[in-house]
Structure formats: C-alpha cells, structure tokens
MMTF fields as JSON, N, C-alpha, C and O atoms, coordinates in Angstrom:
{
  "mmtfVersion": "1.0.0",
  "mmtfProducer": "UNKNOWN",
  "numBonds": 503,
  "numAtoms": 504,
  "numGroups": 126,
  "numChains": 1,
  "numModels": 1,
  "chainsPerModel": [1],
  "groupsPerChain": [126],
  "chainIdList": ["A"],
  "bondAtomList": [4, 2, 8, 6, 12, 10, 16, 14, 20, 18, 24, 22, 28, 26, 32, 30, 36, 34, 40, 38, 44, 42, 48, 46, 52, 50, 56, 54, 60, 58, 64, 62, 68, 66, 72, 70, 76, 74, 80, 78, 84, 82, 88, 86, 92, 90, 96, 94, 100, 98, 104, 102, 108, 106, 112, 110, 116, 114, 120, 118, 124, 122, 128, 126, 132, 130, 136, 134, 140, 138, 144, 142, 148, 146, 152, 150, 156, 154, 160, 158, 164, 162, 168, 166, 172, 170, 176, 174, 180, 178, 184, 182, 188, 186, 192, 190, 196, 194, 200, 198, 204, 202, 208, 206, 212, 210, 216, 214, 220, 218, 224, 222, 228, 226, 232, 230, 236, 234, 240, 238, 244, 242, 248, 246, 252, 250, 256, 254, 260, 258, 264, 262, 268, 266, 272, 270, 276, 274, 280, 278, 284, 282, 288, 286, 292, 290, 296, 294, 300, 298, 304, 302, 308, 306, 312, 310, 316, 314, 320, 318, 324, 322, 328, 326, 332, 330, 336, 334, 340, 338, 344, 342, 348, 346, 352, 350, 356, 354, 360, 358, 364, 362, 368, 366, 372, 370, 376, 374, 380, 378, 384, 382, 388, 386, 392, 390, 396, 394, 400, 398, 404, 402, 408, 406, 412, 410, 416, 414, 420, 418, 424, 422, 428, 426, 432, 430, 436, 434, 440, 438, 444, 442, 448, 446, 452, 450, 456, 454, 460, 458, 464, 462, 468, 466, 472, 470, 476, 474, 480, 478, 484, 482, 488, 486, 492, 490, 496, 494, 500, 498],
  "bondOrderList": [1, 1, 1, 1, 1, 1, 1, 1, 1, 1, 1, 1, 1, 1, 1, 1, 1, 1, 1, 1, 1, 1, 1, 1, 1, 1, 1, 1, 1, 1, 1, 1, 1, 1, 1, 1, 1, 1, 1, 1, 1, 1, 1, 1, 1, 1, 1, 1, 1, 1, 1, 1, 1, 1, 1, 1, 1, 1, 1, 1, 1, 1, 1, 1, 1, 1, 1, 1, 1, 1, 1, 1, 1, 1, 1, 1, 1, 1, 1, 1, 1, 1, 1, 1, 1, 1, 1, 1, 1, 1, 1, 1, 1, 1, 1, 1, 1, 1, 1, 1, 1, 1, 1, 1, 1, 1, 1, 1, 1, 1, 1, 1, 1, 1, 1, 1, 1, 1, 1, 1, 1, 1, 1, 1, 1],
  "groupList": [{"groupName": "GLN", "atomNameList": ["N", "CA", "C", "O"], "elementList": ["N", "C", "C", "O"], "formalChargeList": [0, 0, 0, 0], "bondAtomList": [1, 0, 2, 1, 3, 2], "bondOrderList": [1, 1, 2], "singleLetterCode": "Q", "chemCompType": "L-PEPTIDE LINKING"}, {"groupName": "VAL", "atomNameList": ["N", "CA", "C", "O"], "elementList": ["N", "C", "C", "O"], "formalChargeList": [0, 0, 0, 0], "bondAtomList": [1, 0, 2, 1, 3, 2], "bondOrderList": [1, 1, 2], "singleLetterCode": "V", "chemCompType": "L-PEPTIDE LINKING"}, {"groupName": "LEU", "atomNameList": ["N", "CA", "C", "O"], "elementList": ["N", "C", "C", "O"], "formalChargeList": [0, 0, 0, 0], "bondAtomList": [1, 0, 2, 1, 3, 2], "bondOrderList": [1, 1, 2], "singleLetterCode": "L", "chemCompType": "L-PEPTIDE LINKING"}, {"groupName": "GLU", "atomNameList": ["N", "CA", "C", "O"], "elementList": ["N", "C", "C", "O"], "formalChargeList": [0, 0, 0, 0], "bondAtomList": [1, 0, 2, 1, 3, 2], "bondOrderList": [1, 1, 2], "singleLetterCode": "E", "chemCompType": "L-PEPTIDE LINKING"}, {"groupName": "SER", "atomNameList": ["N", "CA", "C", "O"], "elementList": ["N", "C", "C", "O"], "formalChargeList": [0, 0, 0, 0], "bondAtomList": [1, 0, 2, 1, 3, 2], "bondOrderList": [1, 1, 2], "singleLetterCode": "S", "chemCompType": "L-PEPTIDE LINKING"}, {"groupName": "GLY", "atomNameList": ["N", "CA", "C", "O"], "elementList": ["N", "C", "C", "O"], "formalChargeList": [0, 0, 0, 0], "bondAtomList": [1, 0, 2, 1, 3, 2], "bondOrderList": [1, 1, 2], "singleLetterCode": "G", "chemCompType": "PEPTIDE LINKING"}, {"groupName": "PRO", "atomNameList": ["N", "CA", "C", "O"], "elementList": ["N", "C", "C", "O"], "formalChargeList": [0, 0, 0, 0], "bondAtomList": [1, 0, 2, 1, 3, 2], "bondOrderList": [1, 1, 2], "singleLetterCode": "P", "chemCompType": "L-PEPTIDE LINKING"}, {"groupName": "PHE", "atomNameList": ["N", "CA", "C", "O"], "elementList": ["N", "C", "C", "O"], "formalChargeList": [0, 0, 0, 0], "bondAtomList": [1, 0, 2, 1, 3, 2], "bondOrderList": [1, 1, 2], "singleLetterCode": "F", "chemCompType": "L-PEPTIDE LINKING"}, {"groupName": "ARG", "atomNameList": ["N", "CA", "C", "O"], "elementList": ["N", "C", "C", "O"], "formalChargeList": [0, 0, 0, 0], "bondAtomList": [1, 0, 2, 1, 3, 2], "bondOrderList": [1, 1, 2], "singleLetterCode": "R", "chemCompType": "L-PEPTIDE LINKING"}, {"groupName": "CYS", "atomNameList": ["N", "CA", "C", "O"], "elementList": ["N", "C", "C", "O"], "formalChargeList": [0, 0, 0, 0], "bondAtomList": [1, 0, 2, 1, 3, 2], "bondOrderList": [1, 1, 2], "singleLetterCode": "C", "chemCompType": "L-PEPTIDE LINKING"}, {"groupName": "ALA", "atomNameList": ["N", "CA", "C", "O"], "elementList": ["N", "C", "C", "O"], "formalChargeList": [0, 0, 0, 0], "bondAtomList": [1, 0, 2, 1, 3, 2], "bondOrderList": [1, 1, 2], "singleLetterCode": "A", "chemCompType": "L-PEPTIDE LINKING"}, {"groupName": "THR", "atomNameList": ["N", "CA", "C", "O"], "elementList": ["N", "C", "C", "O"], "formalChargeList": [0, 0, 0, 0], "bondAtomList": [1, 0, 2, 1, 3, 2], "bondOrderList": [1, 1, 2], "singleLetterCode": "T", "chemCompType": "L-PEPTIDE LINKING"}, {"groupName": "ILE", "atomNameList": ["N", "CA", "C", "O"], "elementList": ["N", "C", "C", "O"], "formalChargeList": [0, 0, 0, 0], "bondAtomList": [1, 0, 2, 1, 3, 2], "bondOrderList": [1, 1, 2], "singleLetterCode": "I", "chemCompType": "L-PEPTIDE LINKING"}, {"groupName": "TYR", "atomNameList": ["N", "CA", "C", "O"], "elementList": ["N", "C", "C", "O"], "formalChargeList": [0, 0, 0, 0], "bondAtomList": [1, 0, 2, 1, 3, 2], "bondOrderList": [1, 1, 2], "singleLetterCode": "Y", "chemCompType": "L-PEPTIDE LINKING"}, {"groupName": "MET", "atomNameList": ["N", "CA", "C", "O"], "elementList": ["N", "C", "C", "O"], "formalChargeList": [0, 0, 0, 0], "bondAtomList": [1, 0, 2, 1, 3, 2], "bondOrderList": [1, 1, 2], "singleLetterCode": "M", "chemCompType": "L-PEPTIDE LINKING"}, {"groupName": "TRP", "atomNameList": ["N", "CA", "C", "O"], "elementList": ["N", "C", "C", "O"], "formalChargeList": [0, 0, 0, 0], "bondAtomList": [1, 0, 2, 1, 3, 2], "bondOrderList": [1, 1, 2], "singleLetterCode": "W", "chemCompType": "L-PEPTIDE LINKING"}, {"groupName": "LYS", "atomNameList": ["N", "CA", "C", "O"], "elementList": ["N", "C", "C", "O"], "formalChargeList": [0, 0, 0, 0], "bondAtomList": [1, 0, 2, 1, 3, 2], "bondOrderList": [1, 1, 2], "singleLetterCode": "K", "chemCompType": "L-PEPTIDE LINKING"}, {"groupName": "ASP", "atomNameList": ["N", "CA", "C", "O"], "elementList": ["N", "C", "C", "O"], "formalChargeList": [0, 0, 0, 0], "bondAtomList": [1, 0, 2, 1, 3, 2], "bondOrderList": [1, 1, 2], "singleLetterCode": "D", "chemCompType": "L-PEPTIDE LINKING"}, {"groupName": "ASN", "atomNameList": ["N", "CA", "C", "O"], "elementList": ["N", "C", "C", "O"], "formalChargeList": [0, 0, 0, 0], "bondAtomList": [1, 0, 2, 1, 3, 2], "bondOrderList": [1, 1, 2], "singleLetterCode": "N", "chemCompType": "L-PEPTIDE LINKING"}],
  "groupTypeList": [0, 1, 0, 2, 1, 3, 4, 5, 5, 5, 2, 1, 6, 7, 5, 5, 4, 2, 8, 2, 4, 9, 10, 10, 4, 5, 8, 11, 12, 5, 5, 13, 10, 14, 10, 15, 7, 8, 0, 8, 10, 5, 16, 3, 8, 3, 1, 1, 10, 10, 12, 4, 15, 4, 5, 8, 5, 11, 12, 13, 10, 17, 4, 1, 16, 1, 8, 7, 11, 12, 4, 8, 18, 18, 10, 16, 18, 11, 1, 13, 2, 0, 14, 17, 4, 2, 16, 6, 3, 17, 11, 10, 1, 13, 13, 9, 10, 10, 17, 2, 4, 5, 8, 10, 1, 12, 7, 8, 11, 4, 18, 0, 13, 3, 11, 15, 5, 0, 5, 11, 0, 1, 11, 1, 4, 4],
  "groupIdList": [1, 2, 3, 4, 5, 6, 7, 8, 9, 10, 11, 12, 13, 14, 15, 16, 17, 18, 19, 20, 21, 22, 23, 24, 25, 26, 27, 28, 29, 30, 31, 32, 33, 34, 35, 36, 37, 38, 39, 40, 41, 42, 43, 44, 45, 46, 47, 48, 49, 50, 51, 52, 53, 54, 55, 56, 57, 58, 59, 60, 61, 62, 63, 64, 65, 66, 67, 68, 69, 70, 71, 72, 73, 74, 75, 76, 77, 78, 79, 80, 81, 82, 83, 84, 85, 86, 87, 88, 89, 90, 91, 92, 93, 94, 95, 96, 97, 98, 99, 100, 101, 102, 103, 104, 105, 106, 107, 108, 109, 110, 111, 112, 113, 114, 115, 116, 117, 118, 119, 120, 121, 122, 123, 124, 125, 126],
  "secStructList": [7, 7, 3, 3, 3, 3, 3, 7, 7, 3, 3, 3, 3, 6, 6, 7, 7, 3, 3, 3, 3, 3, 3, 3, 3, 1, 1, 7, 7, 6, 6, 1, 3, 3, 3, 3, 3, 3, 3, 7, 6, 6, 1, 7, 7, 3, 3, 3, 3, 3, 3, 7, 1, 1, 1, 1, 7, 3, 3, 3, 7, 6, 6, 6, 6, 6, 6, 3, 3, 3, 3, 3, 3, 6, 6, 6, 6, 3, 3, 3, 3, 3, 3, 7, 1, 7, 7, 4, 4, 4, 7, 3, 3, 3, 3, 3, 3, 3, 3, 6, 6, 7, 7, 1, 1, 7, 7, 7, 1, 4, 4, 4, 7, 7, 3, 3, 7, 7, 7, 3, 3, 3, 3, 3, 3, 7],
  "xCoordList": [-34.409, -34.658, -34.135, -34.229, -33.605, -33.133, -34.028, -34.312, -34.434, -35.135, -34.233, -33.62, -34.173, -33.37, -34.268, -35.144, -34.037, -34.865, -33.915, -33.142, -33.961, -33.132, -33.883, -35.112, -33.082, -33.647, -32.587, -31.414, -33.019, -32.071, -32.081, -31.402, -32.849, -32.86, -33.648, -34.271, -33.609, -34.316, -33.833, -33.124, -34.226, -33.828, -32.705, -32.817, -31.656, -30.483, -29.943, -30.025, -29.394, -28.827, -27.479, -26.832, -27.057, -25.74, -24.673, -24.68, -23.769, -22.716, -23.074, -22.232, -24.331, -24.747, -24.394, -23.739, -24.859, -24.526, -25.781, -26.772, -25.725, -26.761, -26.096, -25.051, -26.717, -26.257, -27.399, -28.431, -27.181, -28.168, -27.853, -26.688, -28.902, -28.794, -29.537, -30.571, -29.018, -29.689, -29.752, -28.738, -30.926, -31.122, -31.607, -32.582, -30.911, -31.268, -32.006, -31.738, -32.914, -33.635, -33.866, -33.778, -34.158, -34.426, -33.205, -33.329, -32.032, -30.804, -29.63, -29.706, -28.587, -27.4, -26.753, -26.677, -26.274, -25.518, -24.049, -23.268, -23.652, -22.248, -21.261, -20.088, -21.682, -20.752, -20.803, -20.24, -21.447, -21.719, -21.347, -21.403, -20.977, -20.71, -22.014, -23.053, -21.946, -23.094, -22.709, -21.53, -23.751, -23.455, -24.584, -25.721, -24.242, -25.236, -25.184, -24.122, -26.339, -26.531, -27.448, -28.123, -27.43, -28.368, -28.888, -28.243, -30.074, -30.68, -31.172, -32.146, -30.51, -30.945, -32.027, -32.176, -32.769, -33.9, -33.371, -32.453, -33.965, -33.592, -32.308, -31.864, -31.669, -30.388, -30.494, -31.459, -29.505, -29.489, -28.947, -28.281, -29.289, -28.799, -27.269, -26.714, -26.611, -25.159, -24.647, -25.297, -23.507, -22.939, -22.401, -21.816, -22.617, -22.056, -20.877, -19.797, -21.101, -20.044, -20.399, -21.573, -19.408, -19.629, -18.573, -17.485, -18.916, -18.066, -18.035, -19.036, -16.838, -16.703, -17.363, -17.778, -17.472, -18.192, -17.507, -18.174, -16.173, -15.454, -15.433, -15.223, -15.652, -15.557, -14.212, -14.007, -13.257, -11.881, -11.677, -10.732, -12.563, -12.487, -13.646, -14.802, -13.338, -14.376, -14.033, -12.864, -15.068, -14.906, -15.895, -16.94, -15.545, -16.374, -16.444, -15.516, -17.546, -17.629, -16.692, -16.543, -16.074, -15.15, -15.83, -15.228, -17.086, -17.82, -18.052, -18.36, -17.923, -18.193, -16.977, -17.048, -15.887, -14.676, -14.367, -14.54, -13.917, -13.519, -14.763, -14.73, -15.88, -17.069, -17.979, -18.639, -17.993, -18.903, -18.046, -16.935, -18.625, -17.952, -18.985, -20.042, -18.649, -19.502, -18.914, -17.696, -19.77, -19.343, -20.438, -21.557, -20.044, -21.039, -20.819, -19.708, -21.915, -21.834, -22.555, -23.784, -21.778, -22.366, -23.137, -24.076, -22.734, -23.498, -24.89, -25.818, -25.032, -26.346, -27.038, -28.155, -26.318, -26.892, -27.278, -28.329, -26.412, -26.685, -25.498, -24.354, -25.769, -24.775, -25.116, -26.287, -24.106, -24.291, -23.61, -22.662, -24.136, -23.483, -23.464, -24.486, -22.303, -22.13, -21.834, -20.851, -22.691, -22.522, -22.279, -23.117, -21.14, -20.724, -20.529, -20.407, -20.501, -20.29, -21.202, -20.758, -22.469, -23.427, -23.626, -23.558, -23.873, -24.059, -25.443, -26.019, -25.97, -27.276, -27.237, -28.238, -26.087, -26.018, -26.034, -26.087, -25.988, -26.163, -27.638, -27.961, -28.537, -29.963, -30.359, -30.096, -30.996, -31.29, -32.071, -32.209, -32.575, -33.066, -31.902, -31.276, -31.603, -30.487, -31.004, -31.918, -30.387, -30.741, -29.623, -28.453, -30.002, -29.081, -29.224, -30.329, -28.109, -28.157, -27.219, -26.213, -27.554, -26.735, -26.344, -27.156, -25.089, -24.609, -24.493, -23.512, -25.469, -25.595, -24.867, -25.065, -24.014, -23.283, -22.123, -21.672, -21.649, -20.5, -19.166, -18.143, -19.142, -17.921, -17.063, -17.563, -15.764, -14.823, -14.706, -14.27, -15.085, -14.945, -16.049, -17.184, -15.751, -16.783, -17.122, -16.242, -18.379, -18.808, -19.363, -19.907, -19.211, -19.748, -21.046, -21.715, -21.397, -22.559, -23.753, -23.643, -24.925, -26.131, -26.599, -27.289, -26.25, -26.75, -26.031, -26.406, -25.014, -24.317, -24.999, -24.62, -25.962, -26.672, -28.089, -28.815, -28.493, -29.789, -30.878, -32.057, -30.456, -31.453, -31.356, -30.271, -32.515, -32.518, -33.543, -34.537, -33.263, -34.241, -35.16, -35.044, -36.061, -37.09, -36.565, -37.154, -35.46, -34.891, -35.303, -36.354, -34.448, -34.725, -34.308, -33.234, -35.147, -34.936, -33.951, -34.113, -32.96, -32.045, -32.157, -31.968, -32.464, -32.559, -31.67, -31.781, -30.766, -29.822, -30.203, -30.183, -30.543, -30.963, -29.707, -28.702, -29.82, -28.701, -28.791, -27.927],
  "yCoordList": [-16.027, -16.157, -14.931, -13.801, -15.168, -14.099, -14.038, -15.063, -12.896, -12.71, -11.908, -10.913, -12.361, -11.691, -11.163, -11.872, -9.91, -9.313, -8.708, -7.811, -9.195, -8.672, -7.542, -7.514, -6.609, -5.575, -5.131, -5.481, -4.343, -3.78, -4.444, -3.982, -5.516, -6.162, -5.336, -4.331, -5.773, -5.048, -5.43, -6.421, -4.635, -4.82, -3.829, -2.628, -4.355, -3.546, -3.933, -5.108, -3.01, -3.41, -4.073, -3.964, -4.747, -5.393, -4.352, -3.23, -4.74, -3.853, -2.905, -2.145, -2.96, -2.081, -2.613, -3.641, -1.862, -2.207, -2.23, -1.572, -2.993, -3.063, -3.31, -3.956, -2.786, -3.083, -3.741, -3.124, -4.995, -5.667, -5.457, -5.362, -5.386, -5.279, -6.417, -6.869, -6.879, -7.912, -7.375, -7.311, -6.997, -6.471, -7.578, -8.27, -7.729, -8.749, -8.11, -6.966, -8.847, -8.403, -9.6, -10.759, -9.284, -10.349, -10.783, -11.335, -10.521, -10.983, -10.345, -10.149, -10.033, -9.502, -10.6, -11.751, -10.204, -11.146, -10.888, -11.478, -9.995, -9.601, -10.704, -10.559, -11.812, -12.868, -14.028, -15.088, -13.858, -14.993, -14.754, -13.626, -15.796, -15.724, -15.55, -16.09, -14.808, -14.543, -14.828, -14.852, -15.051, -15.358, -14.89, -14.685, -14.734, -14.495, -15.741, -16.185, -16.243, -17.325, -16.799, -15.778, -17.548, -17.207, -18.506, -19.554, -18.378, -19.51, -19.057, -18.311, -19.5, -19.2, -20.181, -21.26, -19.777, -20.639, -22.003, -22.099, -23.047, -24.397, -24.872, -25.973, -24.07, -24.453, -24.591, -24.126, -25.229, -25.356, -24.034, -23.23, -23.879, -22.722, -22.801, -23.855, -21.668, -21.65, -20.482, -19.438, -20.642, -19.557, -18.487, -18.79, -17.266, -16.105, -15.542, -15.322, -15.315, -14.756, -15.02, -15.18, -15.066, -15.234, -14.43, -14.16, -14.056, -13.171, -13.67, -14.133, -13.559, -13.97, -12.981, -11.909, -13.315, -12.438, -11.089, -10.075, -11.052, -9.781, -8.979, -7.766, -9.668, -9.021, -9.155, -8.739, -9.73, -9.805, -11.016, -11.041, -11.984, -13.108, -13.154, -13.005, -13.358, -13.423, -14.509, -14.834, -15.074, -16.018, -15.624, -15.036, -15.962, -15.643, -16.813, -17.616, -16.891, -17.829, -17.296, -16.085, -18.206, -17.796, -16.871, -15.931, -17.167, -16.388, -14.935, -14.133, -14.566, -13.19, -12.488, -11.301, -13.173, -12.558, -11.293, -11.246, -10.297, -8.968, -8.139, -6.931, -8.742, -7.965, -7.686, -6.649, -8.613, -8.497, -8.317, -8.835, -7.553, -7.369, -7.544, -6.913, -8.391, -8.622, -7.796, -7.713, -7.204, -6.433, -6.508, -6.968, -6.032, -6.023, -4.827, -4.316, -4.405, -3.355, -3.939, -3.916, -4.461, -5.107, -4.158, -4.558, -2.896, -1.895, -1.696, -1.339, -1.927, -1.782, -3.137, -3.226, -4.184, -5.581, -5.857, -6.43, -5.439, -5.527, -6.035, -5.694, -6.85, -7.34, -6.86, -6.758, -6.573, -6.011, -6.872, -7.61, -6.743, -7.3, -6.277, -6.007, -5.711, -4.773, -5.554, -6.293, -5.397, -6.139, -5.141, -4.288, -5.271, -4.424, -5.249, -6.472, -4.571, -5.254, -6.445, -7.528, -6.248, -7.322, -7.899, -7.198, -9.201, -9.924, -10.597, -10.792, -10.944, -11.657, -12.942, -13.33, -13.587, -14.854, -14.64, -15.607, -13.392, -13.084, -13.039, -12.939, -13.113, -13.094, -14.256, -15.413, -13.948, -14.985, -14.352, -13.132, -15.234, -14.768, -14.858, -15.912, -13.786, -13.711, -13.801, -13.083, -14.708, -14.962, -14.642, -14.896, -14.066, -13.857, -15.016, -15.518, -15.454, -16.595, -16.334, -15.639, -16.892, -16.764, -18.141, -19.064, -18.247, -19.429, -19.071, -18.45, -19.448, -19.062, -19.991, -19.924, -20.869, -21.809, -21.178, -21.681, -20.069, -19.407, -20.021, -19.693, -20.893, -21.482, -20.455, -19.483, -20.684, -19.735, -19.919, -19.008, -21.064, -21.378, -20.734, -20.67, -20.256, -19.74, -20.845, -21.36, -21.216, -22.313, -21.861, -20.765, -22.738, -22.452, -23.24, -22.984, -24.154, -25.001, -24.512, -24.108, -24.543, -23.977, -24.739, -24.16, -26.002, -26.755, -26.342, -26.795, -25.497, -25.0, -23.725, -23.224, -23.24, -21.971, -22.314, -22.901, -21.939, -22.357, -21.317, -21.61, -20.073, -18.988, -18.274, -17.915, -18.079, -17.547, -16.408, -16.369, -15.49, -14.484, -15.017, -16.165, -14.17, -14.578, -14.44, -14.977, -13.72, -13.578, -12.287, -11.716, -11.838, -10.657, -10.952, -11.503, -10.588, -10.888, -9.862, -8.653, -10.361, -9.536, -10.018, -11.194, -9.08, -9.39, -8.436, -7.214, -9.061, -8.288, -8.481, -9.598, -7.381, -7.463, -7.391, -6.759, -8.04, -8.08, -6.946, -6.823],
  "zCoordList": [29.726, 28.304, 27.538, 28.016, 26.391, 25.545, 24.282, 23.662, 23.945, 22.665, 21.711, 22.097, 20.489, 19.488, 18.37, 17.875, 17.983, 16.921, 15.912, 16.249, 14.648, 13.571, 12.868, 12.808, 12.339, 11.538, 10.536, 10.664, 9.52, 8.59, 7.193, 6.276, 7.051, 5.783, 4.749, 5.091, 3.493, 2.469, 1.077, 0.9, 0.1, -1.302, -1.624, -1.373, -2.17, -2.474, -3.837, -4.196, -4.616, -5.922, -5.787, -4.746, -6.807, -6.894, -6.52, -7.028, -5.634, -5.2, -4.065, -3.585, -3.643, -2.59, -1.153, -0.983, -0.173, 1.236, 2.068, 1.752, 3.132, 4.137, 5.49, 5.572, 6.548, 7.877, 8.679, 8.945, 9.047, 9.839, 11.311, 11.699, 12.128, 13.552, 14.225, 13.732, 15.343, 16.149, 17.574, 18.268, 17.994, 19.339, 20.262, 19.971, 21.375, 22.35, 23.537, 23.905, 24.111, 25.286, 26.216, 25.809, 27.449, 28.406, 29.218, 30.311, 28.662, 29.304, 28.556, 27.343, 29.242, 28.548, 27.762, 28.192, 26.563, 25.722, 25.797, 25.051, 26.709, 26.775, 27.038, 26.695, 27.637, 27.922, 26.941, 27.216, 25.832, 24.958, 23.504, 23.013, 22.841, 21.411, 20.63, 21.008, 19.563, 18.725, 17.298, 16.946, 16.454, 15.083, 14.157, 14.584, 12.915, 11.855, 10.918, 10.483, 10.655, 9.677, 8.555, 8.686, 7.463, 6.401, 5.776, 5.81, 5.212, 4.502, 3.161, 3.067, 2.125, 0.771, 0.357, 0.931, -0.647, -1.089, -1.525, -2.339, -0.97, -1.31, -0.74, -1.066, 0.123, 0.693, 2.21, 2.817, 2.812, 4.255, 4.857, 4.205, 6.161, 6.846, 6.995, 7.307, 6.765, 6.813, 7.638, 7.704, 8.26, 9.009, 8.047, 7.007, 8.425, 7.685, 8.463, 7.914, 9.74, 10.591, 12.039, 12.374, 12.891, 14.3, 15.081, 14.573, 16.323, 17.112, 18.544, 19.092, 19.138, 20.539, 21.464, 21.024, 22.75, 23.675, 23.766, 23.975, 23.612, 23.748, 22.471, 22.482, 21.375, 20.07, 19.473, 18.332, 20.198, 19.691, 18.733, 17.945, 18.821, 17.935, 16.966, 17.362, 15.698, 14.656, 13.677, 13.471, 13.07, 11.949, 10.873, 11.151, 9.627, 8.487, 7.518, 7.419, 6.816, 5.707, 4.617, 4.451, 3.888, 2.826, 1.812, 1.294, 1.553, 0.523, 0.895, 0.012, 2.129, 2.6, 3.162, 3.48, 3.292, 3.835, 3.039, 1.821, 3.74, 3.192, 2.959, 3.192, 2.502, 2.181, 3.396, 3.47, 4.317, 5.498, 6.767, 6.882, 7.71, 9.027, 10.139, 10.146, 11.04, 12.23, 13.386, 13.542, 14.168, 15.343, 16.415, 16.188, 17.578, 18.639, 19.578, 19.719, 20.209, 21.211, 22.418, 22.492, 23.363, 24.518, 25.409, 26.096, 25.395, 26.22, 25.658, 26.384, 24.363, 23.719, 23.511, 23.003, 23.928, 23.786, 22.327, 22.037, 21.445, 20.003, 19.222, 19.522, 18.218, 17.284, 15.885, 15.52, 15.122, 13.774, 12.715, 12.984, 11.503, 10.33, 9.221, 8.592, 8.985, 7.867, 6.618, 6.559, 5.595, 4.382, 3.234, 2.945, 2.608, 1.484, 0.237, 0.294, -0.883, -2.156, -2.323, -2.703, -2.043, -2.064, -3.467, -4.476, -3.48, -4.748, -4.742, -3.673, -5.888, -5.936, -5.102, -4.5, -5.073, -4.311, -2.781, -2.02, -2.345, -0.922, -0.527, 0.657, -1.518, -1.231, -0.344, -0.672, 0.791, 1.794, 2.925, 3.025, 3.773, 5.075, 6.045, 6.158, 6.74, 7.667, 9.096, 9.502, 9.84, 11.233, 12.163, 11.875, 13.313, 14.408, 15.376, 15.581, 15.983, 16.899, 18.082, 17.941, 19.24, 20.442, 20.968, 21.021, 21.352, 22.059, 23.52, 23.929, 24.31, 25.706, 26.653, 27.866, 26.104, 26.946, 27.686, 28.715, 27.148, 27.762, 27.354, 27.955, 26.361, 25.879, 25.181, 24.614, 25.232, 24.628, 23.12, 22.416, 22.63, 21.193, 20.416, 20.889, 19.237, 18.287, 17.319, 16.629, 17.258, 16.423, 15.084, 14.949, 14.096, 12.744, 12.477, 11.476, 13.318, 13.066, 13.822, 14.98, 13.164, 13.756, 15.0, 15.839, 15.14, 16.299, 17.601, 18.683, 17.498, 18.701, 19.263, 20.321, 18.564, 18.994, 19.34, 18.537, 20.566, 21.008, 20.945, 21.14, 20.663, 20.626, 19.281, 18.821, 18.668, 17.308, 17.206, 17.932, 16.283, 15.931, 14.84, 14.411, 14.411, 13.431, 11.99, 11.051, 11.834, 10.496, 9.83, 10.123, 8.924, 8.13, 6.678, 6.438, 5.736, 4.343, 3.72, 3.887, 3.023, 2.252, 0.79, 0.48, -0.064, -1.512, -2.291, -2.196, -3.08, -3.865, -5.351, -5.869, -6.008, -7.399, -8.333, -8.009, -9.447, -10.378, -11.391, -12.258]
}
C-alpha cells in the first residue's frame, strides 16, 4: 500500500507562487507515473499535470502550461508541483495521485489513478 500526503498549500496573492509536495510512504513510487489533480468548487476533478516514472515525460492542462512545473525526486519518494503566476481561478483543492499499474502511458483521467492523497487547499486572492 502507498500513502500519499500533500503539503504546501495556502493563501497566496494574485501572481504569487507556491510549491506543493507529495510525499509517498509504504512503497517506492519510483517506477510509477504520478499526477496532480485539482477540484474547484462546484467543478469536477481535473488533471493539472502528470509525470512519467523517470521524470522525462510530462503533460499539463492547457490552463497551467508555462506557469506550473511538475517534477519528482525518486530518491526522496516525493513529487512536486511548482506553481507560478497564480490566478484566482487556480483556487482549488489539489490532490496527488499515483498510477501503480506500471504502464508507460501518462494518463489525464482520474479513473486511471488508484491511490490518492487527502488534498491540500490552494487559495489565490484577487
């Protein structure tokens, strides 16, 4: 079993930055794709970014391209999401997720990820 714990959320002004961390325990995540999703109030959960097991492959939602960067440190069993130039519409609960199937493809849909963290709130003030 893998447990995921997100941290780094908070209140930030328009244009500010935050770095989210997702620490895994119970099992190494080094061989698996990881992703960040978010859920805004009244909206469905959506992918923000995902990264391959090696870190060489990444995908981003169009709305966050250029502004957000996903990365991972397999030695630390941790995945990161650097968020810059934050906007009020980035306000959401951000979730870390793991695809433990070992597939080479990076998925954008939440049903391909079976392990989730509890989420961390990000609020961007206007």
